[in-house]
N, C-alpha and C positions, 0 to 999 in steps of 0.2 A: 192525200198530199202531205199532211202533217206527219203521218207515220213514216212516209218515204224519207223526209228530211231528218226526223229523229233518228232513224236507223243510220242514215248516211253520216251524220255528224256526231254520233254518240261518243266517239273516242277523240274528239277534237279538244286539244289542251292549249292551243296558241293560235294567233292569227295566221302564222305560217301553215299550221296543220289545216286550218280552215281553207286556205288558198290551195293547198295541195289536193285536198278532197275535191274542191271545185274543178281544178284542172283534170284530175283523173276521171271525173264522172260528168264532165261538161255536157256531152251529147244527151245524156239522160236528163240532166237538170233542166236544160232549156226546152225539153218536151213537156215539162210540167206546167200546169196553169198557175204561174207564179203570181202571188198576191203582193200587196204593198210591203209588208214587213220583210218578205224574202227578197224582193227586188231591191229595197233600200240596203239591206245587209250585204247581199251579193255584190251590188255595184260598188259599195264602199270598200269591200275587200279587194276588188279588182283595181280600184283606184290606188289603194295602198301599194299594190305591186306593179303599178304603171302598165297594166295589161290592156293596152289600147285595143287589140284585136277582139278579145272576148267582150270588152265593155261596149264596143261598137256593135258587135253582133247582138248583144243583149238589148241595146237600144233599138236596133232595127226590128227585133221581134216584139219588144215591149216598150214602145216609145212613150214612156211615162216620165213624170218629173222625178220620181224616185231614182231613176237611172240617170237621167240627164244632169241632175244636180251633182253627181259624181263625175260624169263624163266631161263636164265643162272644165274641171281642174286639169285634166290631161290635155284637152284642147288648148288651154291657156299655155301649158308648158311647150306645146308644139307651135305656138304663135299663130293659131288659126283664127284670126280676128273676125273674119266675115262669118264663119260658122258660129262663133261665140255670140256675136251681136244678133244673129238670126234667132238663136236659142233664147237669148234674153228678152227678145221682143215677142216670143211665141207663147209665153206662160204668164198666167195671171194668178196672183195670190188669192183672188176671190173664188177661183175654181179648183185650186190645187191644195193638197195637204200642206198646212202652214209650216211644219218642220222641214219639209223638202224644199219648199219655196225659200225658206230662210237659208238653207245650204246653197241653193242656186245663187241667191243674191250675194252670199259670202264669197263664193268662188268667182263671181262676176267682179267683185271689188278686187280680188287677188289679180285678175286679168288687167283691170284698168290701172292698178298700181304698177304692174310690170310695164305697161305702156305709158306710164306717167301722164295719164289723162285726168288732171286734177278735177275738172268740173264734173266728170263722170264719177270719180271717187266720192266726191261730196254728195252727189245725187243718190248714189247707191248706199252710202253710209246711212243716210236718213231712212231709206227703206229698210235697211238692215236693222237699225235700232227699233223701228216700228214692229218688224217681225219678231224681234227678241221680246219686246214688251208683250205682244200677243201670246207668244209661246209661254212666257213666264206665268201668265194667268192660268194656263192649262196644267201647270205642273206644281207640285209641292216643292217648296224651297229646300227641303231636305232630301229630295229625290236625286240620286246620283246622276241620272240622265240629264237633269237640269244643270248640275254642276259641270258635267261634260260639255254641255251646250255653252255655258259661261266661258269655259276654257277656249272653245273654238272661237267664240266671239272676240275674246281678248287677243287671240292669235291673228285673226283677220284685221282687227283694228291696229294691231302692232305692225303688221305688214304695210298697211296704208301709211302709218307714221314714218316707217323706215324709208319708204319710197319718196316721202315728202321731206326727207332728211331731218326729221325730228327724232334723232337717235336716242336721246335721254328719255323722252316721253315713251318711245317704243319699248325701251328696256323695262320701264316700270310696269307697263301693261303685261308684257309676256312673262315677267317674273311671277306675276300674280297667277298667270295660267299654269306655270310649272307647279306652283304651290297647290293650286286646286287639284291638279291631276295626281300629284304624289301624296298629298295629305289624305286624299280619299281613295287611294289605291286603285285608280282608274287605269286599266291596262290598254292604252291606245298608243302604241309605240310609234305609229305613223305621225300622229299629232305631236307627241312629245319630242321626237327626233326633229320634226320641222321647227318646233319652238326653240330647241337648243341651237339649231342652225341660225335662226333669226337673231337669237341673242349674240351668237358669235360675230355675225356681220355687223350688228349694231356696235359691239365692243371694238371692232376693227376701226370703224369710222369715228367713234367718240374717243378712242384711246383709253377707255375705262372698262376694266373687267378682264377676267381670265379667258381670252379668246381661244387659246390653244386648248385649254381644259374643256371648254364648251364643244369644240370640234371633236375631241376624243369621245365626248358623250354622244355626239351625233353619230359617229362611226359605230360605237358600241351598241347604241340603241337600235340602229337599223340592222346591225350585224345579228343581233339577238333574234330578229324575225326574218333573217335572210333576205332583206330588202336591198338588192344590189344598187338600185338607183340612189337610195339614201346614202349608202356607203360611198358611192361615187361623188356625191355632193360634198361629203366630208373630205374626201381626198382632194377635190378641186380647191376647197378653201384652205386645206393644210398646205397645198402647193403655193397658194398666195403668201402664206406665212414664210415659207422657205424662200420665196422670191425676195421678200423684205429682208431676210437674213443674208441674202446674197448667195444662196445655195441653189444656183440655177439648174445644174445638172440633175440634182435630186428632185427639184420641182418638176422638171420635164418628164421624169419617170411617172410621177403621179398624174400629170396632165394627160399623158398618152393613155394611161389606164382609165381616166375619166372619159376620154374621147371614145374608147372602145365600148364602154358600157352605154354611154348616151346615144351612140349611133343605133343601138338596138331599139331605142324608143323614139328616134327621129326628133329629139328635142332641139329645135333649131336655135332657140335663144341661148341655151346652155352651150351648144356647140360653137356659136359665134363668139361668146365670151371666152371659151377655151382657146380658140384660135388667137384671141387677143392676148391671153396670158402666154401662150407659146411664142407669139411674136416678141413679147417683152423679154422672155428668157433668151431668145436667139439674139436680140438686139444687145442685151447686156453681155452676152458672150462674144460680141463683136462680129457675129455672123449676119451682116446687114442684108445681104441678098436673100438669104433664107427667111430672115425676119420680114422683109418686105413682101415676100410671096405669101406668108401666112396672114399678114395684114390685108393683102388684096383678096385672099379667100374669104376672110371675115366680111369684108365690104361687099363682095359679090353675093354672099349669102344674105346679107342685110337687104340688098336690092331685090334679089330673086324672091325672097319670102316677105318683102315689105315689112321688115322687122328692124327698124332703125335702133341704134344703141348709142347713147352719148359717150360711153367709155371708148368706143372705137373711133368716134370722131376726134376725141382728145388724143388718143394714141397717134392717129394719122397727123394731127396738127403738130405734135412734138416731133414725130419721125421726119416729116418733110422739112420742118424748120432746121432740124439737125443736119439734114442733107443740103441745106441751102436753097431748097426749092420753095421759096417764100410764097409764091402765088398759090401753090397747092396747099401749103400750111394755112394760109388765110381762108382758102376755100373751105377746108374742113372745119375750121373754127367757126365760120359763118353757118355751116350745116348744124353744128352743135347749138349755136345761138338760136337759130330758127326752130330747131326741134324742141328746145326747152322753153322757147318764148322768153328769153332772158331780157329783163328791163335794164335800161341804162343806169337807173338809180335804184338804191335799195341794197341793204346789207344781207343778201342771201348767199348761200353756198354756191348757187349757180352763177350769180353775178361775180363772186370772188374767183371762181374757176375761170371764167371768161377773162377777168383782169390778169390773172397769173399767166395764162397762155398768150394773151396779147402782149404781156410784158416780155415773155420769152421770145416771141417773134420779133419784137422791137430790138431785143438784144442781138438776135442773129442778123438783123438789118443794120446793126451798129448804131442804133438810136438809143444810146446808153442812158441818157437822162429820162426819156419817156419810159424805158424799160424799168428803171428803178422806181419811178413814181407809181406805175401800175402794180408792180410786184409788192411794194410796201403796202399799198391800199388793199390789195387782195389778201396779203398776209394778215393784216389787221382784222379783216372780217373773219377769216377762218380760225384765227386765234380765239376770237370771241365765241364762235360757234363750236370750238374745240374739235375741229375735223383734222385729226393728227396727220394722215397721209398728205393732205393738201398743205398743211403747215410745213412739213418737211420738204415737199416739192418746191414751194415758194422760197424757202431758205436756200436750197441748192442753187436755184436760179440767181438769187441775190448774191450768193458767194461768187458765182461765175462772173456776174457783172462787176463786183468789187475787185476781183482778181484782175479782170481785164483792164479796169481803170488804173490799177497799180503798175501793170506791165506795159501800158501804152507808151510809146516813145515820146519824149518831150522835146520841144524845139528850143 
């Protein structure tokens, strides 16, 4: 077996070369009695290239933790919550290789972060830390594999903080991960590209840091290894920057390219968010009927795949408030509140978002005093939290309220 693999991968110089050899020799490879190191390596490469089909086939043939610890990341991207929770309940660290169990818990945290299930995030973060401590005892601290593990740990913890809207803390952790990988010349472009992308979106919401520069790094890092899914992620986020610059036609081009690639991988969550961005471009171009159709598609997909998303609820709140359909706007704002379990008191970003959009609904109902009070309160919170997009949104609504006050006829 060792001779077979040595001959097969003797001329491999990059991750992409490795993946190409896997694809070209797949039928022969899966006939081999694959042991733990081969299963872990092969499944990780397949995850890098979002090769759902081969990874599922590998898991069906070799249902081991080495394979499933990579498979769970792709299931998370597809929003397959039931399958993920079944997997997480099926494996025990007492019976499995600790390093693979650590990966499984890590990608489990990634899933619960996407779903915004805070209690689960904290529960699994505790197990993640325990697994890391156990692994660290097995490795020398100068060992590059341990440094690689540290970088992965920082990335997963950074994802958790991002989804809990702790953007500054997330940036600090993932910058350390970049430093570990680059300083020690660890060639894992999948992890590095993912880290650059996490940095970029943290910069977007905190307003601090070179967001566009990071996104070019995402694109170039994934391009280097011909990872089209990663390139698509960079394009989707670059489209968001173009939207902020008012370049809606250019953004639409990137969003359609993103859609074409993501459909290959059936990534429901990303497709839903893409429909949301397309909706926003069409709305901004004044194409309200087309915008509404894309918003409805996003909401249908959310319902069909049981994959709720707070951004879509906020989009729908604003859209129907603009149209004067106040009951619909209030319905979707309540969906947002219920989904995120927003408390009435407390200076959180979620609470501020609720206040800002309640204020906008009040404005559309011509309750100008209530609108101003809520918008100013929400603005105060997001200024303290330094969430720049929400600061700008609140200011836009406040300007609209003030302008309306000035232009109202007086008796």
